[in-house]
N, C-alpha and C positions, 0 to 999 in steps of 0.2 A: 576146557579148563573151567568151566564155571558151572553154573547151575544146571547141568543136565539133570537134575533131580534136585536142585537146590532151590532155596527161596528165590523168587523172582524179584529183583530190585532194579528198577530203571528210573528214568526221569519222570515217569508218570506216577510213581509211588510204589508201594509194596503190595504184594498179593500173597495169599496163603498158597504155599507150594502144593503141587499135585502129589499124590502118594507115589513112592518110589518102589521099584523092584528091589534095588539096594541103593543106599544113599550114595550119590555121586557128588563129590566135593566140588564146590566152587560157586562163585556168583556169576550170574549171567552177564556176558559181555555186551550188554545192551547199550552201552554208552558209546559205541564206536561206529565209525563209518569210513568209507573211502572218500574220495573227492566228490564234488557235487555234479559230476558229469552224468548225462543221461545215457545209460547203457541199455535201455529197454529193448533195443533192436539187436543186442549182442547174440550171436548164434551159439548154440550149445555144441556145435561141431568144433571140437578142439583138437589140439595136437595129441600125439600119443605119449607125451611126456608122462613119466610116472615117478613117484617117490622111490628112492632106492629101497629094495625089499630086504636087504640084509640088515639085521639089527645093528645099530650104531651106538657108539659110546656117547656119553654126555658131552665130552669134549669135541667129538666129531660133529655132533648136532649143532653145538654153539658156533663152532668155527665155520661150518658150511652154510649157515643161515645168512640171508640177505638183510639182517637186522642190525640196528645200532645197539651196542652195549653201553647202557647208561650207568653212571656211578650213582650210589644211593644219595650222595650229597646233591647231585644235579636234580634228581626227582624230588628231593626234599625242598629244594629251592623253587622248582616249577609249580609245586602244589601249595606253596606258602606253608611249609612245614607240616603238610598233611592236616591242615587245620579243619575244624568242624564245618566251617562254611564251604569247604571244598568237597565234602562227601557227596558222591552221586548215588551210592547205594551200598547196602551190606548184604552179605549172603554167607553160606557156610564156607565158601572159598576164602572169604576175607572181605575187604572193603575196596571200593573204587573211588578215586578222587579226581577232581577236575584240575588240570594244570595247563601251562602255556610253555611252548618252546618256539625258538626261531624256526621258521618253515624251511630255511635253506641249510643252516648249520646244525639244527636240532639241539642247540644249546638252550639251557633254561632261560626263559624270558620273563619280563615283568607281567604280572596279572593284567589281562586285558590287551596284551600285545602279542603279535605273532600268531601261531597256530594253536588252537585248543586241542588238548589231548585228554584221554582218560587213562589213569594209572591204576591198575588193579594190583593190590598188595595181598599176597598169599598169607593167610593166618598161619602161624607156627603150629596151631592146633589142628590144622586141616589134614585129615587122614588121606593118604594117597595124593596129597596136594602137589608135591614136587614132581611126581610122575606125570600128572596131568599138565602141570606147568611146562614140563619138558616136551610133552606131545604137542602142545600149542606152538611152541617155538619150532619144533621139527616141521610140522605141516604148514603153518602160515609163514615160516621162514623160507619155504621152498615154492609153495604154490601161491599163485596170484591170479585173481579173477575178478571181474567187475561186480560179481555177486558174492564175494567173500569180504568180510571185514578186513581192514588193513591194520596189520600189526607192525608198528614202527620199530619197536625195540624191546629190550628186556634189561633187568638188573639182577645179577646174581652176585651178591657181596656178603660175606660172612653168612649169617643165617637168613638174610633178606632175599626174597624171591618176588619180583615185580614184573608186570607186563605193561607195555605202553602202546595204546591204540589211538588212532584218530578218533576224535569225539563224534558221537552219534546223537544228534539232537532230537530225533523223532521218536525214539522209544521202540519197543518191540511190537510185533504183530499181536502177541498176547495182550499187551496193554491196550491196543487199539480195538481189539475184539471185545474185551471184557471190562475194562476199567475206565472207559470214557463215555460221556453222554453223547458224543458225536461219532456214531458207528461208521466204519469204513463202507464206502459205496460198493455196489456190485462190481463196477468196472475196476475199482482199485483192488478189490479182492482177487479178481482174475489176474491183474497185473502182478500183484505180489506172488500169487501162486506160480505164474510163469517164470518170474525172476528167480524165485527160490528153486524151481525145478531145474533151471539152467545151471545154477550153482552146484546142485547135487549131481547133475549129469556130468559136469566137468570133473567133479571129485571122483566119480566112478571111472571116468576115462583115465584118471591118474592111478587107478587101481587102489583106491582108498575107500573105506567104508566109514560113514559118519558115526553110526552106531546108536546115537541117542538124539534123534531129530524131533523137535517140537516147536510150538508157536513162540516160545520165549527165545528161540535161537534165530529168529528171523527179524531183521529190522524192517519195519513197514515202509511203504511207498516204493523206494528203489531197493528192493529187498536184498539183504546181504546175510549170508550165513555167518554166525558167530560161534565161538566156543568149540574148538576141536580137541578138547582135552581127553575125550573118550574115543576118538577116531582110531582106526586100526588099519594097517596094511592088509589088503585083500589076499585071497588065496593065490598061490603061484603053481606053475606046472600043471599037473593033472588033478590037483586038489579042487574039490567043489565048494569048500567052505573052510573057514578057520574056526577052531574051537577056543572059546575064551570064557572068562568069568562073566556071568550075567549081571550087567550093570545097566541101569536105564531108568526111565520114568514110567510109572504105572500107566497103562492105557495106550502107550505109544509103541511098545515093543512087539515085534512080530511073534506070533504064537510058537513057531518052531524055535526061535532064539530063546524065548522064556523057558521052554521045556527042555532044551538040550544044550544051549550055549553055542549052537552052530550058527555062525555069522556069515551072511552074504550080502551083496548089494541089494538083494530083494527084501532084506529086512528094512533098509532105508525106504524102499518103495512103499512098504506097508505103513511106516510112520508118516510118509507123505500123504497117503490115503486118509489117515486119521486127521491130518491138518486140513485137507480138503473138506472133510465132513464138518469140522469145526467152523470153517469159513461159510459153508452152506447153512448150517443150523444156528450159528452164533452162540453155541453152547460148548462148554468144556467137555473134553472126552470123559472125564470122571466128575460128574456134577452132583455134589452131595445135597444140593437143594432141588434135585430132580423132582418135579411135581407128578411124574407118572409112576412113581413107586420103585424105579430101578435107577441107581446112580450111573449105570453103564450106558452111556449115550450110544455107543456102537450097537449094542444089543437092541436098544430101542429103535434106532434109525434104520438098520439094515433092511428090514422088510419093506420099507417105503422107497428105498433108493432105486430099485429096479422097476418101479411102477409109476409110469408117467402120470396116471390119474390120481395117485396118492402122494406124490412127492411133495406137494404143497404143505403137507402136514409137518414136515421137518424143516422147512425153509425159514430163515430168520425173518420175522415179521417186521423188523426195523428197516429192511431194504425192499419191502414189498413194492411191486410196480417198476422196479429198476431193471428187470430182466424178462425175457420171454420164457415160457415153460419149456420150450425146446432147448434153450441155452442151459437152463437149470438141470434138465434131464441129462444132457451130455456131460456136464460136470459130475452129476451124481453117479452116472454109470462108470465114469472114469475112476471116481473114488471107490466104487464097489469093486472094480477090478483090482485096484491097488490093495484093497483089503481082503483079497482072496485068501482063504485059509491055506491053500496050497501055494507055495512060493512060485512054482513053475507057471501058474496061471496069471501071475502079476506081470504087467508090462515093464519094460526097462525104463529108466528115467529119460533116455533119448526119445522113446516113444511117447512118454507123457508130455515132454516139451513140444513135440510135433503136434499132438492133439490140442494142447492149450493154445499154440500159435494159430492153428486153423480156426479155433473157436473165436479168438480175438479178431482175426481177419474177417470172419463172417459177420 
């Protein structure tokens, strides 16, 4: 639901959005988090639960979700009437506001008491916004995982469409990679990659495709995936893919999806490979300030990823000395496999999780 192609706004400030394939409406749900428990050891081996594959009506989605239905008056009270001081960020989806609710009853609470929440308010000008709002309710209302953001509830009253999340204080991976003077350490980058891979592997086990995966969709440290507004149910029966309108963020979309609209879980694996490359290099996938004459970082980096003696040329010099070349090479070759032009040559996300776990253990 938010900025899978939208301006990135989180607690760390604003950033110029990356180019889009087509504009995806929404603001990044960067303001959200689950509880503070450490789930770093959570296995990606999950149950075979899957989201119902038959299209459901709006009423069925809202009734079957495990979410609280808030009134507009309640959210108005919890955010101090959506005052300017409560604004967390703005994007093409709309604005996000900080609020407070009672952690047991979820009733609106006085500022500074109870549980902090982030309230995302859909702009009435948001194209496709209601569809993505409903998708967020559909998936996060049924699927729960330590590495998914926690959606608490929603409000659908008159023309108002809002989503209520637990507050995420740390900001997005994008913010920590590009907009702070204190870069993520090598070990933290590996942890975030593993946590995000576990979340994506779980989603695929539920037969859902994320569709527009990028650094702004990952909360750093105890990584959680946010913004399921463009997610789609995967193929069923003998189908090998689903055909859908091409929506996403430039640079992250798999080539076969961009060319044909054919969507599979391997499209998410490609996007994950892009994110691994960004973590390795510390550079945006589409960097207009690129000093080497080509803004396409993938094109620049790919020749070095498979060469152990040349890989140092693409590694982020801000974390020099924090890794062995053997470690960096293993991550680079994993990224390269995820970025394979042919989808069949990409690993599954379960395989990615296994390899990242082995790397951490070693």
